Backbone of each chain as ProteinMPNN parsed JSONL, in Angstrom:
{"seq_chain_A": "MTDSTLDSSSATADEAVAAGTTAESAVRSDSGPDSGPNSEKTNFWGVFSSTFLTIFLAELGDKTQVTTLMMSAESQSPWTVFIGAALALISTSLIGVLLGQWLSTRVSPRTLDTLAAVVLLVITITLVADVMGV", "coords_chain_A": {"N_chain_A": [[200.689, -0.109, -48.404], [197.572, 2.377, -47.963], [196.979, 5.138, -46.675], [194.767, 5.886, -45.3], [194.849, 4.616, -42.71], [195.818, 6.63, -41.515], [193.823, 8.739, -41.048], [191.864, 7.353, -39.133], [193.056, 6.694, -36.514], [192.335, 8.488, -34.169], [190.204, 7.565, -33.538], [191.468, 4.312, -33.121], [192.724, 5.311, -31.245], [191.124, 5.211, -28.773], [189.455, 3.495, -29.222], [191.418, 1.534, -27.972], [192.039, 2.338, -25.491], [189.744, 1.32, -24.556], [190.352, -0.854, -24.27], [191.877, -1.107, -22.843], [191.291, -0.37, -20.068], [189.194, -2.097, -19.988], [190.112, -4.75, -19.834], [191.651, -3.922, -17.384], [189.726, -5.516, -15.109], [190.274, -8.03, -16.177], [192.49, -9.358, -14.795], [193.566, -11.32, -12.56], [192.585, -10.376, -9.086], [193.679, -11.312, -5.513], [193.184, -9.192, -3.145], [191.562, -6.461, -1.901], [188.779, -4.683, -1.955], [186.463, -5.584, -3.686], [183.663, -7.671, -3.688], [180.624, -9.769, -3.877], [177.523, -10.374, -5.61], [177.172, -9.373, -7.838], [180.02, -7.037, -8.218], [181.219, -9.84, -9.144], [179.329, -9.683, -10.898], [180.127, -7.963, -12.707], [182.93, -8.415, -13.597], [182.544, -10.908, -14.947], [181.76, -9.474, -17.729], [183.839, -7.936, -18.213], [186.088, -9.417, -18.551], [185.358, -11.203, -20.436], [184.425, -9.346, -22.199], [187.101, -8.082, -23.109], [188.604, -10.181, -23.936], [187.564, -11.412, -25.224], [187.645, -8.757, -27.587], [190.537, -8.775, -28.152], [191.082, -11.022, -29.018], [189.356, -11.162, -31.097], [189.821, -9.027, -33.196], [193.214, -10.012, -33.343], [193.026, -12.031, -35.116], [191.044, -11.874, -37.242], [193.036, -9.443, -38.217], [194.806, -12.008, -38.838], [196.13, -13.62, -41.753], [196.312, -15.745, -42.513], [194.517, -17.703, -41.608], [191.752, -17.021, -41.816], [191.877, -17.73, -44.549], [192.566, -20.001, -44.801], [190.004, -20.97, -44.564], [188.738, -20.145, -46.584], [189.844, -21.664, -48.973], [188.886, -23.252, -48.127], [186.28, -23.597, -48.761], [185.832, -22.641, -50.839], [184.505, -25.404, -51.642], [181.251, -26.914, -52.667], [180.306, -26.588, -50.318], [179.898, -24.233, -48.485], [178.919, -23.785, -45.993], [179.025, -25.637, -44.14], [181.67, -26.004, -44.075], [182.212, -24.381, -42.651], [181.169, -24.626, -39.952], [182.583, -27.471, -39.545], [184.542, -25.824, -39.01], [183.996, -23.752, -36.902], [183.249, -25.317, -34.581], [186.477, -27.069, -34.017], [187.275, -24.689, -33.608], [185.943, -23.914, -31.065], [187.003, -26.004, -29.623], [189.291, -26.204, -29.531], [189.574, -23.894, -28.213], [188.452, -24.33, -25.645], [190.121, -26.701, -24.76], [192.983, -24.98, -24.125], [191.856, -23.03, -22.421], [190.681, -24.624, -20.45], [193.496, -26.421, -19.793], [195.404, -23.526, -18.755], [193.956, -23.395, -16.746], [194.513, -25.837, -15.409], [196.98, -25.536, -15.514], [197.62, -23.233, -13.405], [197.221, -24.904, -10.709], [199.411, -26.218, -10.983], [201.577, -24.289, -10.318], [202.202, -21.155, -8.001], [200.382, -18.558, -8.006], [201.417, -16.258, -8.858], [203.788, -16.716, -9.605], [202.352, -18.172, -12.255], [201.72, -16.119, -13.291], [202.572, -14.656, -14.091], [204.666, -15.831, -15.82], [202.126, -16.061, -17.998], [201.827, -13.221, -18.244], [204.411, -13.272, -20.104], [204.118, -14.491, -22.45], [202.121, -13.253, -23.495], [203.399, -11.411, -23.659], [204.873, -12.321, -25.449], [203.135, -12.917, -27.719], [202.492, -10.382, -28.28], [204.33, -8.995, -29.213], [204.72, -10.704, -31.374], [203.025, -10.064, -32.859], [202.798, -7.062, -33.565], [205.561, -7.113, -34.582], [204.652, -8.331, -37.133], [203.34, -6.024, -37.992], [204.976, -4.805, -38.531], [205.997, -5.651, -40.829], [208.68, -7.454, -40.2]], "CA_chain_A": [[198.852, 0.523, -47.546], [197.042, 3.374, -47.97], [197.143, 6.593, -45.505], [193.314, 5.702, -44.859], [195.099, 4.31, -41.362], [195.636, 8.126, -40.029], [192.193, 9.031, -40.42], [190.878, 6.659, -38.035], [193.046, 7.255, -36.103], [191.459, 8.728, -33.241], [189.049, 5.872, -33.5], [191.486, 3.46, -32.791], [193.105, 5.032, -29.744], [189.824, 5.36, -28.376], [189.605, 2.031, -28.614], [192.863, 0.941, -27.364], [191.713, 2.845, -24.135], [188.718, 0.905, -23.899], [190.031, -2.528, -24.496], [192.939, -1.501, -21.888], [190.446, -0.512, -19.399], [188.382, -3.61, -19.648], [191.364, -5.508, -19.569], [191.813, -4.364, -15.825], [189.37, -6.04, -14.305], [190.633, -9.208, -16.217], [193.302, -9.762, -14.264], [192.711, -12.137, -11.163], [193.199, -9.976, -7.885], [193.816, -11.498, -4.618], [193.321, -8.036, -1.96], [190.737, -5.822, -3.099], [187.073, -4.569, -1.675], [185.363, -6.405, -4.851], [182.681, -8.457, -3.451], [179.223, -9.857, -4.294], [177.443, -10.758, -6.578], [177.04, -7.604, -8.869], [180.999, -7.35, -8.358], [181.162, -10.884, -10.288], [178.561, -9.914, -12.978], [180.872, -7.012, -13.715], [184.09, -9.093, -14.086], [182.479, -11.575, -16.09], [181.96, -9.249, -18.751], [185.122, -7.422, -17.728], [186.746, -10.321, -18.125], [184.772, -11.413, -21.748], [185.13, -8.221, -23.72], [189.048, -7.163, -23.132], [189.454, -11.115, -24.243], [187.533, -11.191, -27.134], [187.91, -8.267, -27.808], [191.95, -8.283, -28.646], [191.168, -12.421, -29.977], [188.467, -10.866, -32.712], [191.186, -8.553, -33.793], [194.081, -10.672, -33.855], [192.272, -13.141, -35.637], [190.796, -10.516, -37.767], [194.521, -9.448, -38.821], [195.481, -12.951, -39.346], [195.484, -13.83, -42.746], [196.328, -17.433, -43.048], [193.812, -18.755, -40.96], [190.72, -16.894, -42.974], [192.306, -17.627, -46.624], [193.144, -21.843, -45.124], [188.791, -20.977, -43.887], [188.134, -20.086, -48.222], [189.892, -22.39, -49.624], [187.837, -24.997, -47.901], [184.359, -22.329, -48.533], [185.432, -23.578, -52.449], [183.483, -26.709, -51.636], [179.95, -26.972, -52.786], [179.016, -26.803, -49.223], [180.467, -23.66, -47.444], [178.961, -23.778, -44.67], [179.439, -27.377, -43.415], [183.134, -26.117, -43.947], [182.305, -23.678, -41.562], [180.067, -25.478, -38.854], [183.239, -27.531, -38.631], [186.167, -24.997, -38.373], [183.431, -23.692, -35.442], [183.371, -26.959, -33.259], [187.22, -26.944, -33.53], [187.954, -23.126, -32.955], [185.282, -24.281, -29.681], [187.467, -27.419, -29.368], [190.654, -25.322, -29.226], [189.527, -22.565, -26.672], [188.601, -25.293, -24.118], [191.676, -27.034, -24.331], [192.991, -23.891, -24.122], [191.619, -22.692, -20.865], [191.938, -26.439, -19.296], [195.001, -26.714, -19.855], [195.455, -22.818, -18.571], [193.464, -23.588, -14.868], [195.166, -27.132, -14.475], [198.866, -24.839, -14.785], [197.098, -22.65, -12.234], [196.978, -25.916, -9.98], [200.631, -27.393, -10.071], [202.55, -23.425, -9.656], [202.181, -20.649, -7.786], [199.305, -17.521, -8.583], [202.298, -15.286, -8.963], [205.201, -17.362, -10.794], [201.294, -18.125, -13.323], [200.976, -14.626, -13.639], [204.214, -13.974, -14.268], [204.504, -16.515, -16.86], [201.257, -15.276, -18.359], [202.501, -12.107, -19.176], [205.359, -12.989, -20.475], [203.518, -15.315, -23.537], [200.976, -12.584, -23.964], [204.122, -10.155, -24.611], [205.902, -12.165, -26.652], [201.836, -12.239, -28.869], [202.263, -8.576, -28.413], [205.765, -8.506, -30.161], [204.79, -11.445, -33.071], [201.757, -8.796, -33.466], [204.274, -5.825, -34.308], [206.561, -7.773, -35.813], [204.034, -9.127, -38.418], [202.797, -5.149, -38.165], [206.27, -3.459, -39.235], [206.254, -6.312, -42.472], [209.92, -7.9, -40.097]], "C_chain_A": [[198.837, 1.538, -47.62], [197.646, 4.479, -46.651], [195.153, 6.487, -44.818], [193.801, 5.335, -42.871], [194.955, 6.125, -40.003], [194.7, 8.777, -40.022], [191.552, 8.191, -39.314], [192.093, 6.895, -36.526], [193.258, 7.382, -34.438], [191.054, 7.855, -32.522], [190.126, 4.687, -32.909], [192.492, 4.044, -31.334], [191.678, 5.117, -28.705], [189.337, 3.847, -27.876], [190.86, 0.73, -27.957], [192.964, 1.513, -25.614], [190.328, 1.809, -23.683], [189.558, -0.206, -23.694], [191.79, -2.353, -23.037], [192.622, -1.348, -20.66], [189.338, -1.37, -18.984], [189.539, -4.438, -19.443], [192.191, -5.694, -18.581], [191.111, -5.468, -15.133], [189.571, -7.517, -14.854], [191.982, -10.241, -15.737], [192.791, -10.179, -12.855], [193.479, -10.981, -10.314], [192.954, -10.45, -6.269], [193.166, -10.3, -3.313], [191.866, -7.244, -3.215], [189.449, -5.293, -1.953], [185.846, -5.116, -2.784], [184.757, -7.343, -3.716], [181.618, -8.5, -3.779], [179.24, -10.426, -5.2], [177.302, -10.046, -7.735], [178.539, -7.725, -8.893], [181.35, -8.963, -9.608], [180.699, -10.909, -11.358], [179.487, -8.745, -13.455], [182.406, -7.508, -14.205], [183.4, -9.97, -14.91], [182.674, -10.778, -17.31], [182.998, -8.456, -19.288], [186.365, -8.212, -18.927], [186.458, -10.849, -19.803], [185.409, -10.371, -22.498], [186.728, -8.075, -23.737], [188.868, -8.875, -23.895], [188.561, -11.501, -25.744], [187.464, -10.313, -27.97], [189.397, -8.065, -29.021], [191.804, -9.856, -29.041], [190.708, -12.13, -31.185], [189.664, -9.637, -33.019], [192.774, -9.487, -34.1], [193.759, -11.709, -34.814], [192.277, -12.306, -36.759], [192.144, -10.281, -38.948], [195.192, -10.419, -39.335], [194.891, -13.492, -40.502], [195.731, -15.357, -43.23], [195.057, -18.021, -42.437], [192.067, -18.125, -41.457], [191.201, -17.349, -44.015], [192.115, -19.606, -46.453], [190.856, -21.59, -45.487], [187.737, -21.187, -45.795], [188.915, -20.658, -48.8], [189.172, -23.529, -49.511], [186.5, -24.691, -48.467], [184.886, -22.919, -50.492], [184.423, -24.588, -52.569], [182.295, -26.196, -51.965], [179.535, -26.667, -51.428], [180.129, -25.651, -48.059], [180.165, -23.18, -46.189], [178.988, -24.701, -43.417], [180.483, -27.121, -43.075], [183.115, -25.206, -42.782], [181.713, -24.252, -40.342], [182.094, -26.5, -38.592], [184.166, -27.257, -37.826], [185.419, -24.602, -36.999], [183.011, -24.765, -34.366], [184.616, -27.285, -33.328], [188.061, -26.011, -32.633], [187.385, -23.491, -31.036], [186.248, -25.434, -29.084], [188.567, -26.8, -28.192], [190.819, -24.479, -27.767], [189.39, -23.5, -25.711], [189.44, -25.712, -23.787], [192.865, -26.326, -23.611], [193.0, -23.833, -22.23], [191.554, -23.904, -19.9], [192.449, -25.905, -19.118], [195.396, -25.415, -18.873], [195.067, -23.181, -16.734], [194.015, -24.782, -14.482], [197.052, -26.421, -13.995], [198.365, -24.178, -13.413], [197.145, -23.87, -10.831], [198.359, -26.045, -9.724], [201.898, -25.474, -9.628], [201.881, -22.395, -9.329], [201.455, -19.454, -8.644], [200.499, -17.033, -9.011], [203.129, -15.356, -10.414], [203.211, -17.469, -12.261], [201.385, -16.766, -13.849], [201.743, -13.932, -14.538], [204.343, -14.256, -15.788], [203.421, -16.572, -18.535], [201.368, -14.518, -18.967], [203.413, -12.157, -20.428], [204.547, -14.157, -22.357], [202.983, -14.366, -23.897], [201.767, -10.936, -24.541], [204.677, -10.515, -26.088], [204.436, -12.148, -28.197], [202.169, -10.568, -29.482], [203.503, -7.848, -29.42], [205.522, -9.442, -31.332], [203.43, -10.262, -33.74], [202.023, -7.455, -34.49], [205.438, -5.776, -35.588], [205.716, -7.946, -37.286], [203.526, -6.998, -39.416], [203.537, -4.013, -39.422], [207.176, -4.236, -40.809], [207.976, -6.912, -41.818], [209.662, -8.949, -40.744]], "O_chain_A": [[199.905, 2.117, -47.419], [198.647, 4.371, -45.943], [194.664, 7.16, -43.91], [193.124, 5.783, -41.945], [194.541, 6.511, -38.91], [194.51, 9.514, -39.055], [190.612, 8.67, -38.68], [191.578, 7.34, -35.5], [193.981, 6.728, -33.687], [191.306, 7.435, -31.393], [189.552, 3.986, -32.076], [192.908, 3.235, -30.505], [192.002, 4.916, -27.534], [189.024, 3.311, -26.813], [190.914, -0.467, -27.676], [193.778, 1.145, -24.769], [190.03, 1.64, -22.5], [189.388, -0.604, -22.542], [192.47, -3.265, -22.568], [193.323, -1.947, -19.845], [188.723, -1.361, -17.917], [189.596, -4.717, -18.245], [193.013, -6.591, -18.394], [191.786, -6.338, -14.582], [189.097, -8.381, -14.115], [192.333, -11.357, -16.121], [191.92, -9.63, -12.18], [194.622, -10.616, -10.588], [191.978, -9.923, -5.735], [192.574, -10.922, -2.431], [191.471, -7.35, -4.376], [189.522, -5.943, -0.91], [184.626, -5.027, -2.644], [185.528, -7.721, -2.834], [181.157, -7.408, -4.112], [180.193, -10.955, -5.773], [177.431, -10.736, -8.746], [178.801, -8.641, -9.672], [181.681, -8.832, -10.786], [181.002, -11.514, -12.387], [179.579, -8.6, -14.674], [182.956, -6.949, -15.154], [183.789, -9.716, -16.05], [183.59, -11.131, -18.052], [183.151, -8.248, -20.491], [187.142, -7.733, -19.752], [187.492, -10.878, -20.471], [186.443, -10.368, -23.165], [187.3, -7.951, -24.82], [189.197, -8.581, -25.044], [188.918, -11.761, -26.893], [187.249, -10.647, -29.136], [189.434, -7.539, -30.133], [192.854, -10.076, -29.646], [191.231, -12.534, -32.224], [190.713, -10.233, -32.775], [193.271, -9.455, -35.225], [194.777, -12.222, -35.278], [193.343, -11.98, -37.281], [192.244, -10.737, -40.087], [196.078, -10.184, -40.156], [193.707, -13.815, -40.6], [195.293, -15.894, -44.247], [194.634, -19.013, -43.03], [191.179, -18.975, -41.391], [190.225, -17.221, -44.754], [191.751, -20.376, -47.342], [190.401, -22.028, -46.544], [186.755, -21.849, -46.132], [188.919, -20.007, -49.845], [188.885, -24.433, -50.295], [185.672, -25.591, -48.607], [184.093, -23.565, -51.177], [183.597, -24.619, -53.482], [182.099, -25.026, -51.637], [178.329, -26.458, -51.298], [180.867, -26.05, -47.158], [180.821, -22.431, -45.465], [178.976, -24.515, -42.2], [180.853, -27.599, -42.003], [184.02, -25.294, -41.952], [182.582, -23.957, -39.522], [182.767, -26.199, -37.606], [184.605, -27.716, -36.771], [185.966, -24.97, -35.959], [182.362, -24.558, -33.34], [184.641, -28.236, -32.547], [188.867, -26.126, -31.71], [188.108, -23.379, -30.047], [186.092, -25.673, -27.886], [188.715, -26.813, -26.97], [191.606, -24.412, -26.823], [190.265, -23.52, -24.845], [189.887, -25.444, -22.672], [193.572, -26.848, -22.75], [193.679, -24.281, -21.307], [192.199, -24.092, -18.868], [192.335, -24.893, -18.426], [195.852, -25.907, -17.841], [195.852, -23.176, -15.785], [194.094, -24.973, -13.268], [197.845, -26.566, -13.065], [198.765, -24.667, -12.357], [197.062, -23.264, -9.762], [198.753, -26.025, -8.558], [202.815, -25.526, -8.808], [200.875, -22.222, -10.016], [201.794, -19.293, -9.816], [200.729, -17.706, -10.016], [203.21, -14.746, -11.48], [203.196, -16.593, -13.126], [201.021, -16.523, -15.0], [201.618, -13.031, -15.368], [204.223, -13.458, -16.718], [203.747, -16.928, -19.668], [201.159, -14.607, -20.177], [203.334, -11.455, -21.435], [205.261, -13.96, -23.339], [203.258, -14.272, -25.093], [201.371, -9.978, -25.206], [204.875, -9.898, -27.135], [204.598, -11.611, -29.293], [202.105, -9.948, -30.543], [203.599, -6.788, -30.039], [206.07, -9.091, -32.377], [203.169, -9.889, -34.884], [201.638, -7.073, -35.595], [205.869, -5.166, -36.567], [206.219, -7.678, -38.377], [203.431, -6.705, -40.608], [203.241, -3.214, -40.311], [208.142, -3.893, -41.49], [208.793, -6.925, -42.739], [210.547, -9.779, -40.951]]}, "seq_chain_B": "MDWNLLGLSFVAVFISELGDKSQLAAIALGGSSSSPKAVFLGTAGALVLASFLGVALGSGTAQILPEKLVKGIAAIGFATIALQLLWVSDENGA", "coords_chain_B": {"N_chain_B": [[173.785, -33.299, -45.688], [177.167, -33.402, -45.494], [179.063, -35.152, -44.186], [181.714, -35.975, -44.09], [182.976, -33.587, -45.542], [182.087, -32.246, -43.169], [183.511, -33.518, -41.246], [186.896, -33.167, -41.768], [186.844, -30.081, -42.264], [187.27, -29.886, -39.843], [189.104, -31.295, -38.396], [191.143, -30.367, -40.145], [190.946, -27.486, -39.486], [191.098, -27.674, -36.758], [193.59, -28.639, -36.22], [195.432, -26.834, -37.433], [195.269, -24.534, -35.701], [196.032, -25.321, -33.034], [197.979, -25.089, -31.009], [198.534, -22.046, -32.018], [198.889, -18.281, -32.233], [196.332, -17.818, -30.455], [195.362, -20.108, -29.293], [197.528, -20.158, -26.84], [196.728, -17.774, -26.368], [194.662, -18.274, -24.887], [195.435, -20.554, -22.854], [196.949, -18.82, -21.481], [195.883, -16.645, -20.726], [193.676, -17.941, -19.163], [194.619, -19.101, -17.293], [195.759, -17.448, -15.748], [193.405, -15.841, -15.163], [190.556, -14.191, -13.059], [188.069, -15.499, -13.855], [187.478, -18.043, -15.689], [185.649, -18.833, -17.495], [184.642, -16.827, -18.781], [186.772, -16.463, -20.043], [186.775, -18.816, -21.876], [184.863, -18.337, -22.963], [184.806, -15.83, -24.729], [186.442, -16.359, -25.656], [185.989, -18.659, -27.565], [184.087, -17.236, -28.942], [184.778, -15.296, -29.832], [186.746, -15.833, -31.594], [185.179, -17.795, -33.171], [182.743, -15.449, -34.126], [185.074, -13.886, -36.326], [185.153, -16.123, -38.395], [183.421, -16.378, -38.725], [183.039, -14.563, -40.266], [184.638, -14.105, -41.876], [183.841, -16.298, -43.676], [180.898, -15.316, -44.656], [181.327, -12.684, -46.099], [183.063, -13.531, -47.974], [185.308, -12.551, -49.614], [187.029, -12.755, -47.02], [188.009, -11.124, -44.144], [189.988, -10.015, -43.597], [190.617, -8.277, -45.599], [189.251, -6.316, -46.216], [189.782, -5.302, -43.645], [192.347, -2.197, -42.616], [195.387, -3.722, -41.649], [197.237, -3.629, -40.418], [196.207, -2.111, -38.517], [194.586, -3.619, -37.715], [196.116, -5.352, -36.161], [197.519, -4.201, -34.611], [195.678, -3.051, -32.772], [194.8, -5.699, -31.295], [197.294, -5.889, -30.412], [198.121, -4.101, -28.816], [195.642, -4.254, -26.926], [196.593, -7.197, -25.488], [199.303, -6.601, -24.515], [198.429, -4.828, -22.751], [197.012, -6.661, -21.161], [199.095, -7.545, -20.438], [201.071, -6.399, -18.829], [198.944, -5.556, -17.107], [198.669, -8.074, -15.362], [201.583, -8.512, -15.211], [201.697, -6.335, -13.257], [199.953, -6.643, -10.979], [201.033, -9.394, -10.083], [203.454, -8.266, -8.885], [202.284, -6.779, -6.754], [200.979, -9.322, -5.24], [203.873, -10.295, -4.393], [204.98, -9.448, -2.915]], "CA_chain_B": [[175.168, -32.696, -44.883], [177.933, -33.445, -45.772], [179.672, -35.689, -43.312], [183.27, -36.185, -44.313], [183.805, -32.637, -45.144], [182.373, -31.432, -41.652], [185.06, -33.632, -40.032], [187.508, -32.607, -42.751], [187.036, -28.96, -41.619], [187.079, -30.101, -37.959], [190.829, -31.777, -38.396], [192.552, -29.361, -40.201], [191.124, -26.173, -38.414], [191.627, -28.015, -35.321], [195.826, -28.854, -35.456], [196.43, -25.409, -37.297], [194.807, -23.61, -34.099], [196.517, -26.067, -32.018], [199.4, -23.654, -31.06], [198.217, -20.609, -32.712], [198.795, -17.961, -31.101], [194.922, -17.449, -29.65], [195.332, -20.949, -28.477], [198.227, -20.045, -26.68], [196.849, -16.558, -25.175], [192.788, -18.541, -23.982], [196.225, -20.584, -22.294], [197.911, -17.793, -20.401], [194.393, -15.879, -19.724], [192.701, -18.675, -18.927], [195.399, -19.439, -15.858], [195.447, -16.394, -14.717], [192.015, -14.544, -14.487], [190.037, -14.47, -11.896], [186.866, -16.097, -14.305], [188.171, -18.465, -16.697], [184.153, -19.2, -18.005], [184.591, -15.579, -19.43], [187.739, -16.209, -20.602], [186.339, -19.331, -22.401], [183.135, -17.811, -23.836], [185.436, -15.001, -24.911], [188.046, -16.725, -26.955], [184.859, -19.174, -28.626], [183.417, -16.377, -29.386], [185.583, -14.336, -31.656], [187.007, -16.831, -33.616], [183.689, -18.138, -33.93], [183.003, -14.797, -35.394], [186.017, -13.851, -37.101], [185.503, -17.654, -39.016], [182.08, -16.326, -39.683], [182.946, -12.814, -41.036], [185.023, -14.657, -43.02], [182.879, -16.984, -44.835], [180.103, -14.538, -45.287], [182.408, -11.712, -46.647], [183.2, -14.338, -49.181], [186.544, -12.825, -49.64], [188.217, -12.414, -46.003], [188.178, -9.585, -43.665], [191.668, -8.986, -43.937], [191.142, -7.554, -47.182], [188.719, -4.925, -45.781], [190.345, -3.859, -42.543], [193.081, -2.199, -42.727], [195.712, -5.318, -41.055], [198.612, -3.116, -39.482], [195.442, -1.61, -37.866], [193.908, -4.665, -36.856], [196.72, -6.181, -35.45], [198.279, -2.768, -33.925], [195.884, -2.665, -31.74], [194.984, -6.371, -30.479], [199.313, -5.957, -29.978], [197.869, -2.512, -27.603], [195.278, -5.042, -25.875], [197.794, -8.421, -25.558], [200.525, -5.882, -24.105], [197.737, -3.943, -21.675], [196.381, -7.674, -20.022], [199.991, -8.69, -19.739], [201.255, -5.414, -18.073], [198.024, -5.346, -15.584], [199.754, -8.875, -14.804], [203.328, -8.147, -14.022], [201.806, -5.324, -12.001], [198.984, -7.287, -9.912], [201.759, -10.169, -9.143], [203.915, -7.86, -7.708], [201.359, -7.519, -5.09], [201.052, -10.206, -4.779], [204.737, -11.494, -3.82], [205.723, -8.306, -2.009]], "C_chain_B": [[175.873, -33.865, -44.821], [179.172, -34.09, -44.799], [181.187, -35.414, -43.228], [183.466, -34.893, -45.136], [183.621, -31.78, -44.23], [183.639, -32.252, -40.858], [186.897, -33.156, -40.776], [187.874, -31.392, -42.26], [187.006, -29.396, -40.974], [188.757, -30.231, -38.122], [191.108, -31.059, -38.711], [191.647, -27.751, -39.662], [192.089, -26.77, -36.576], [193.022, -28.244, -35.292], [196.179, -27.927, -36.648], [196.228, -24.721, -36.34], [195.725, -24.084, -33.543], [198.184, -25.477, -31.73], [199.336, -22.549, -30.997], [198.218, -19.91, -31.655], [197.403, -17.321, -30.292], [194.979, -18.697, -29.189], [196.22, -20.564, -26.728], [197.699, -18.906, -25.307], [195.441, -16.97, -24.749], [194.009, -19.106, -23.092], [196.349, -19.84, -21.174], [196.031, -16.44, -20.251], [193.259, -16.717, -18.887], [193.244, -19.273, -17.37], [195.587, -18.453, -15.451], [194.592, -15.741, -14.67], [191.592, -15.243, -14.008], [188.311, -14.904, -12.503], [187.324, -16.532, -15.394], [186.893, -19.202, -17.839], [184.286, -18.024, -19.111], [185.719, -15.949, -20.313], [187.328, -17.588, -21.849], [185.469, -18.978, -23.636], [184.301, -16.299, -24.711], [186.134, -15.125, -26.496], [187.05, -17.269, -28.073], [184.318, -18.16, -29.375], [184.402, -15.68, -30.613], [186.485, -15.014, -32.176], [185.893, -17.275, -34.343], [183.395, -17.045, -35.171], [183.761, -14.448, -36.547], [186.15, -14.448, -38.608], [183.926, -17.51, -39.942], [181.92, -15.642, -40.352], [183.443, -13.346, -42.395], [184.32, -15.231, -44.037], [181.371, -16.452, -45.485], [180.33, -13.673, -46.112], [182.61, -12.346, -47.676], [184.998, -14.151, -49.092], [187.916, -12.087, -48.837], [188.51, -10.986, -45.611], [189.152, -9.182, -43.332], [191.801, -8.276, -44.835], [190.059, -5.978, -47.263], [189.487, -4.355, -44.819], [191.6, -3.131, -43.06], [194.157, -3.26, -41.739], [196.172, -4.147, -40.68], [197.202, -2.617, -38.826], [195.081, -1.822, -37.048], [194.864, -5.158, -35.494], [197.461, -4.767, -34.202], [197.119, -2.512, -32.53], [194.872, -3.808, -30.908], [196.314, -6.399, -29.595], [198.822, -5.448, -28.625], [196.999, -3.711, -26.587], [196.065, -6.304, -25.408], [198.669, -7.835, -24.128], [199.441, -5.234, -22.529], [197.529, -5.382, -20.837], [198.302, -7.686, -19.418], [200.641, -7.735, -18.894], [201.053, -5.122, -16.704], [198.709, -6.326, -14.788], [200.914, -8.89, -14.265], [202.624, -7.675, -12.709], [200.811, -5.856, -10.36], [199.983, -7.905, -8.729], [203.028, -9.761, -8.554], [203.927, -7.34, -6.758], [201.292, -8.283, -4.672], [202.332, -11.024, -3.759], [205.643, -10.424, -3.119], [204.986, -8.297, -0.858]], "O_chain_B": [[175.545, -34.957, -44.356], [180.217, -33.444, -44.72], [181.724, -34.709, -42.374], [184.544, -35.088, -45.697], [184.339, -30.793, -44.065], [184.474, -31.761, -40.098], [187.868, -32.893, -40.066], [189.011, -31.283, -41.801], [186.013, -30.027, -41.337], [189.511, -29.272, -37.96], [191.618, -30.378, -37.821], [192.497, -26.864, -39.579], [193.007, -26.457, -35.818], [193.623, -28.01, -34.244], [197.328, -28.135, -37.037], [197.235, -24.109, -35.982], [196.615, -23.246, -33.391], [199.231, -25.602, -32.366], [199.905, -21.881, -30.134], [197.856, -20.251, -30.529], [197.547, -16.348, -29.552], [194.401, -18.567, -28.11], [195.625, -20.687, -25.657], [197.936, -18.926, -24.1], [194.841, -16.054, -24.187], [194.098, -18.302, -22.164], [195.927, -20.151, -20.06], [195.588, -15.627, -19.44], [192.313, -16.31, -18.213], [192.511, -19.758, -16.508], [195.604, -18.565, -14.225], [194.816, -14.719, -14.021], [191.735, -16.465, -14.053], [187.366, -14.681, -11.746], [187.656, -15.701, -16.24], [187.181, -19.935, -18.785], [184.036, -18.302, -20.284], [185.525, -15.68, -21.499], [187.69, -17.217, -22.966], [185.469, -19.285, -24.828], [183.747, -16.235, -25.808], [186.277, -14.566, -27.583], [187.019, -16.767, -29.196], [184.112, -18.365, -30.571], [184.532, -15.689, -31.837], [186.995, -14.726, -33.258], [185.628, -17.233, -35.544], [183.543, -17.2, -36.383], [183.296, -14.626, -37.673], [186.719, -13.968, -39.588], [183.456, -18.004, -40.967], [180.973, -15.649, -41.138], [182.992, -13.189, -43.529], [184.199, -14.728, -45.154], [180.808, -16.944, -46.463], [179.569, -13.689, -47.079], [182.299, -11.672, -48.658], [185.805, -15.007, -48.73], [188.923, -11.469, -49.183], [188.983, -10.048, -46.251], [189.327, -8.088, -42.796], [192.822, -7.631, -45.068], [190.097, -5.003, -48.014], [189.895, -3.196, -44.901], [191.941, -3.573, -44.157], [193.462, -3.697, -40.822], [195.226, -3.366, -40.572], [197.312, -3.534, -38.012], [194.963, -1.218, -35.982], [194.54, -5.294, -34.314], [197.736, -4.895, -33.009], [197.475, -1.955, -31.491], [194.16, -3.354, -30.013], [196.415, -6.796, -28.434], [198.978, -6.045, -27.56], [197.568, -4.091, -25.564], [196.019, -6.076, -24.199], [198.711, -8.392, -23.031], [199.899, -5.296, -21.388], [197.925, -5.274, -19.677], [198.651, -7.81, -18.244], [200.91, -8.328, -17.849], [201.751, -4.783, -15.748], [199.296, -5.983, -13.762], [201.237, -9.199, -13.118], [202.723, -8.157, -11.58], [200.963, -5.545, -9.179], [200.096, -7.632, -7.534], [203.696, -10.528, -7.861], [204.84, -7.201, -5.944], [201.528, -8.29, -3.464], [202.167, -11.858, -2.869], [206.831, -10.582, -2.838], [205.282, -7.532, 0.059]]}, "name": "protein", "num_of_chains": 2, "seq": "MTDSTLDSSSATADEAVAAGTTAESAVRSDSGPDSGPNSEKTNFWGVFSSTFLTIFLAELGDKTQVTTLMMSAESQSPWTVFIGAALALISTSLIGVLLGQWLSTRVSPRTLDTLAAVVLLVITITLVADVMGVMDWNLLGLSFVAVFISELGDKSQLAAIALGGSSSSPKAVFLGTAGALVLASFLGVALGSGTAQILPEKLVKGIAAIGFATIALQLLWVSDENGA"}
């Protein structure tokens, strides 16, 4: 790999802080002074942007998904392939969130939060292992 | 519209995404978040945009961006959310 990563290290630190700050609002808080439509709107965008950012970056770095898409894009109509892929991605996202919602009705919030944290940490470790070439 | 190709693409991507880390993240975030709608829109939007860039740029974005950098930032993001969840669940359980 090139050394260009060193040049942009300060930029990535800023991005990481931004991702972390918006990530704070992603977590459910059962207590606190937040109430009213204004904070709900801010909360929505906070959750949206932290989710969007982390998943977008995780997918960009994932060669396999893009390779699969590119291989099929060698076909006559790459945009047809894209539409099919986009529909599939939207479906799997919906299934994932609905599954998470269903799980939240089965276990206590605290258990779920801990489980969710464990899953996300496992993903983190997987990503770090990829980066380190393990 | 080549429906066969559309269907094939849908099935191929659907199966490969099932159980993929992005779906695991969607399950984890969707269940624990205060706004599941935002999680769905964020997840679906991010995945579609990443695929769109892959098709539009033609060479795969993984070759343009430094992969380690991008994955590293994503890892920090996930870890931050995870730690926030642990911190909040500790508060609730106390």
